[in-house]
C-alpha positions in Angstrom: 56.8 128.3 394.2 53.6 127.4 392.5 51.8 130.4 391.2 48.5 129.4 393.0 50.3 129.6 396.3 51.6 133.1 395.9 50.6 135.7 398.5 49.3 139.1 397.9 52.7 140.7 398.5 54.3 138.3 396.0 51.6 139.1 393.4 52.4 142.8 393.9 56.0 142.0 393.3 55.2 140.1 390.1 53.1 143.0 388.8 55.7 145.6 389.6 58.4 143.7 387.7 56.3 144.1 384.6 54.9 147.6 385.0 58.2 149.2 386.0 60.5 147.7 383.4 61.0 148.3 379.7 60.5 145.4 377.2 60.0 141.8 378.1 62.2 138.7 378.9 63.3 135.6 377.1 63.7 132.4 379.0 66.5 130.0 377.9 65.9 126.3 378.7 68.5 123.7 379.1 68.0 120.2 380.5 69.9 117.0 381.7 68.7 113.7 382.8 69.1 112.4 386.5 67.9 108.7 386.4 64.2 108.9 385.8 63.9 112.6 386.2 64.5 115.6 383.9 66.3 118.6 385.4 65.4 121.9 383.7 67.6 124.9 384.1 65.8 128.2 383.3 67.7 131.4 382.8 66.1 134.8 382.1 67.3 138.0 380.4 65.7 140.8 378.5 64.8 139.9 374.9 66.1 142.4 372.5 65.1 141.9 368.8 68.5 142.6 367.4 70.3 140.3 369.9 72.2 143.1 371.6 73.0 142.8 375.3 70.9 144.2 378.1 73.1 146.8 379.7 70.7 147.1 382.6 70.7 143.4 383.3 67.0 143.4 384.1 65.0 140.6 385.8 61.3 139.9 385.9 59.0 137.8 388.1 57.8 135.3 385.4 55.0 132.9 385.8 56.3 129.6 384.2 54.1 126.7 383.1 55.4 123.3 381.8 53.6 120.5 379.9 55.2 117.2 379.1 54.3 114.1 377.0 53.8 112.3 380.4 51.0 114.8 381.3 50.0 116.3 377.9 46.5 117.2 379.1 47.5 118.9 382.3 50.4 121.1 383.7 53.5 119.2 384.8 54.8 122.2 386.6 53.5 125.7 387.5 55.8 128.1 389.4 57.4 131.6 389.4 60.8 132.3 388.1 61.9 135.2 390.3 65.7 135.0 390.0 68.2 135.1 387.1 68.4 131.3 387.1 66.3 128.4 388.6 66.3 124.7 388.4 63.1 122.5 388.4 62.7 118.7 388.6 60.3 117.0 386.3 59.7 113.5 387.8 59.4 110.5 385.7 60.2 112.3 382.5 62.7 110.5 380.3 65.2 112.1 377.8 62.9 110.9 375.0 59.9 112.8 376.3 58.9 116.2 374.9 58.7 119.4 377.1 56.8 122.5 376.2 57.4 125.6 378.3 54.8 128.4 378.4 51.7 126.3 378.1 49.2 127.7 375.4 51.7 130.6 375.0 49.9 132.7 377.6 53.1 134.0 379.2 54.5 137.2 377.9 58.1 135.9 377.3 60.2 134.3 374.6 61.4 130.7 375.1 64.7 129.5 373.7 65.1 125.7 373.6 68.4 123.8 372.8 68.2 121.9 369.5 67.7 118.5 371.2 64.5 119.7 372.9 63.3 121.3 369.7 63.8 118.1 367.8 61.7 116.1 370.2 58.9 118.7 369.8 58.6 118.1 366.1 56.6 114.9 366.5 53.7 116.3 368.8 53.5 119.3 366.5 53.2 117.2 363.4 50.6 114.9 365.0 48.9 117.9 366.5 49.1 116.5 370.0 50.0 120.0 371.1 47.1 122.5 370.9 47.2 125.2 368.2 48.6 128.0 370.5 51.4 125.8 371.5 52.2 124.8 367.9 52.1 128.5 367.0 54.2 129.5 370.0 57.1 127.1 369.3 57.6 128.3 365.7 57.0 131.9 366.6 59.6 131.9 369.4 62.1 130.1 367.2 61.8 132.7 364.4 62.2 135.4 367.0 65.6 133.7 368.1 66.5 133.5 364.4 66.0 137.3 364.0 67.8 138.1 367.1 70.8 136.0 366.1 70.4 133.2 368.6 69.6 130.6 365.9 70.1 130.3 362.2 67.6 130.5 359.4 68.3 126.9 358.6 66.9 125.9 362.0 63.5 127.4 361.4 63.4 126.1 357.8 64.1 122.6 359.1 61.5 123.0 361.8 58.8 124.1 359.3 58.7 120.6 358.0 56.8 119.7 361.2 53.9 121.8 360.0 53.2 120.1 356.6 50.0 118.5 358.2 48.9 121.6 359.9 45.1 122.6 359.4 44.6 125.5 361.8 44.3 129.0 360.2 45.9 130.9 363.1 49.0 128.6 363.0 49.3 129.1 359.2 49.0 132.8 359.5 52.1 132.9 361.8 53.8 130.6 359.3 52.9 132.9 356.5 54.4 135.9 358.3 57.6 134.0 359.0 58.0 132.7 355.4 57.1 136.0 353.9 59.9 137.8 355.8 62.4 135.1 354.8 61.3 135.4 351.1 61.9 139.1 351.3 65.4 138.4 352.8 66.3 136.0 350.0 64.7 138.0 347.1 67.1 138.8 344.3 69.4 136.1 345.4 70.2 132.7 343.8 68.7 131.0 346.8 65.2 132.3 346.2 64.0 129.7 343.7 65.2 126.9 346.0 63.5 128.5 348.9 60.1 129.0 347.0 60.2 125.4 346.0 60.7 124.3 349.5 57.8 126.4 350.7 55.5 125.0 347.9 56.2 121.6 349.3 55.3 122.6 352.8 52.0 124.0 351.5 51.2 120.9 349.2 49.1 119.0 351.8 47.0 121.9 353.1 46.3 122.9 349.5 44.9 119.4 348.9 42.6 120.0 351.8 41.5 123.5 351.1 41.4 123.5 347.2 39.9 126.4 345.3 36.2 126.1 346.1 34.3 126.4 349.4 32.9 123.2 350.9 29.4 122.8 352.6 29.3 123.9 356.2 32.9 125.3 356.3 33.5 128.0 358.8 35.0 131.5 358.3 38.5 130.3 359.3 38.4 127.7 356.7 37.6 130.3 354.1 40.4 132.5 355.3 42.8 129.6 355.2 41.9 128.8 351.5 42.7 132.4 350.5 45.9 132.4 352.5 47.2 129.1 351.0 46.3 130.2 347.4 48.0 133.6 347.9 51.2 132.0 349.2 51.3 129.3 346.4 50.7 132.0 343.8 53.4 134.2 345.3 55.9 131.3 345.5 55.4 130.4 341.8 53.1 127.4 341.8 52.3 127.0 338.1 49.0 125.1 338.6 47.7 127.8 340.9 48.8 130.5 338.4 47.0 128.7 335.5 43.7 128.4 337.5 44.1 131.9 338.7 44.6 133.2 335.1 41.5 131.3 334.0 39.4 132.7 336.7 40.7 136.2 336.2 39.9 136.2 332.5 36.4 134.9 333.1 36.0 137.6 335.8 37.0 140.4 333.4 34.8 139.0 330.7 31.9 138.9 332.9 31.2 135.2 332.4 32.1 134.0 335.9 32.7 136.4 338.9 35.5 135.5 341.4 34.1 135.0 344.9 35.1 137.8 347.1 37.2 135.8 349.4 39.5 134.7 346.5 39.8 137.9 344.7 42.9 139.1 346.4 44.6 135.7 346.0 43.8 135.7 342.2 44.8 139.3 341.6 48.1 139.0 343.4 48.8 135.7 341.7 48.3 136.9 338.1 50.1 140.2 338.7 53.1 138.5 340.2 53.5 136.3 337.1 52.8 138.8 334.2 52.3 142.2 335.7 52.3 144.1 332.4 49.6 142.1 330.7 47.3 141.9 333.7 48.0 145.5 334.7 46.5 146.5 331.3 43.4 144.3 332.0 43.1 145.8 335.4 42.9 149.3 333.9 40.1 148.1 331.6 38.0 147.5 334.7 38.4 150.4 337.2 36.8 148.3 340.0 39.5 145.6 339.6 42.2 148.2 339.6 40.7 149.9 342.7 40.9 146.5 344.5 44.5 146.2 343.5 45.4 149.6 344.8 43.9 148.7 348.2 45.7 145.3 348.2 49.1 146.8 347.4 49.0 149.8 349.7 47.2 148.3 352.8 50.5 147.7 354.7 52.1 151.0 354.0 52.7 153.3 357.0 54.8 156.3 356.3 54.4 159.7 355.0 57.0 158.9 352.3 54.9 156.2 350.9 51.8 158.3 350.9 53.6 161.0 348.9 54.9 158.4 346.5 51.5 157.0 345.8 50.1 160.5 345.3 53.0 161.3 342.9 52.6 158.1 340.9 48.9 158.7 340.2 49.0 162.4 339.8 49.2 162.4 336.0 47.3 159.0 335.5 43.5 159.4 334.8 42.0 155.9 335.5 38.2 155.9 335.4 36.6 154.8 338.6 39.8 154.7 340.8 40.0 158.3 342.0 38.1 157.6 345.3 40.1 154.4 345.9 43.5 156.2 345.4 42.3 159.0 347.8 41.3 156.4 350.4 44.5 154.6 350.0 46.6 157.7 350.6 44.3 158.6 353.6 44.8 155.1 355.0 48.5 155.2 354.6 48.7 158.5 356.5 46.4 157.2 359.2 48.7 154.2 359.6 51.7 156.5 359.7 50.3 158.7 362.4 49.2 155.6 364.4 52.6 154.1 364.1 54.3 157.3 365.0 52.0 157.8 368.0 52.5 154.4 369.4 56.2 154.3 368.6 56.6 157.3 370.9 54.5 155.7 373.7 53.5 152.1 373.9 55.6 150.4 371.3 58.8 151.5 372.9 58.0 149.3 375.9 58.2 146.1 373.8 61.5 146.5 372.1 
């Protein structure tokens, strides 16, 4: 049934399926061709991040939207999935046409595609035919499938090549989150150098676009994208980025050329990741630089254990001009810890 034709009673049923159940669903899509039409089979189950089975066998009433290459600017299908499995017919859609489920990623569910449907989606992503939210949604869902054990890490790495021409900051921010988690996974393994070389190649084109310096009339997202790209290239061992970051860092410390505020985090992290002892000493010479480093390193900490560890580390270290930053960092960690604990006991549990 098209969502626009749903009655008040059906809308109430839809809302109840979301407010009275824990978690959220994943929709697995398969397809086959019937002459000129594509037949989709959609099957729902609860999405559990570690891939474990849903013992309650829950079902939701899920608004489903579909876009295809035949009708890329409008919906090809709009209906409600209110059973475990349902079939839909997409008329005049060939086996070579791409299909995107969950248009603009507005639906609160994960989508799992078979490899042949993912392969066909690579071209509209690379050519940016799909809008940014759809480009983001495909890679985000695929990585969720990898984490849950439904797909392999190789699948997401292969698919990342579709984003070499990406220019949207929001999409790159999602890619950054994915590649950072994989980098952490392969750290201290023999695979890490190969992985970092691969990611540097993925970032090569957007780095040519962003460069180091701001351009006339660029917007705030362009500025954020430059910083993100430089941070990632620095983290993943790009020598040209390191050399430029080192040059800018030395000039900043000497007072000859200040680093723009939006690039400081990228520069600090890059030089520290390559030669931490040398640049740590220089950071100590400028309390304001070291203060920024403290904030940069601790901003994602969120446990009482980490707060205590930071306090203990700095207890016997007198670093001029950093006392307030250390105190604020510890306070921020404890606030994050309390926030995480509070929501873990209430709201977050609903989204496991």
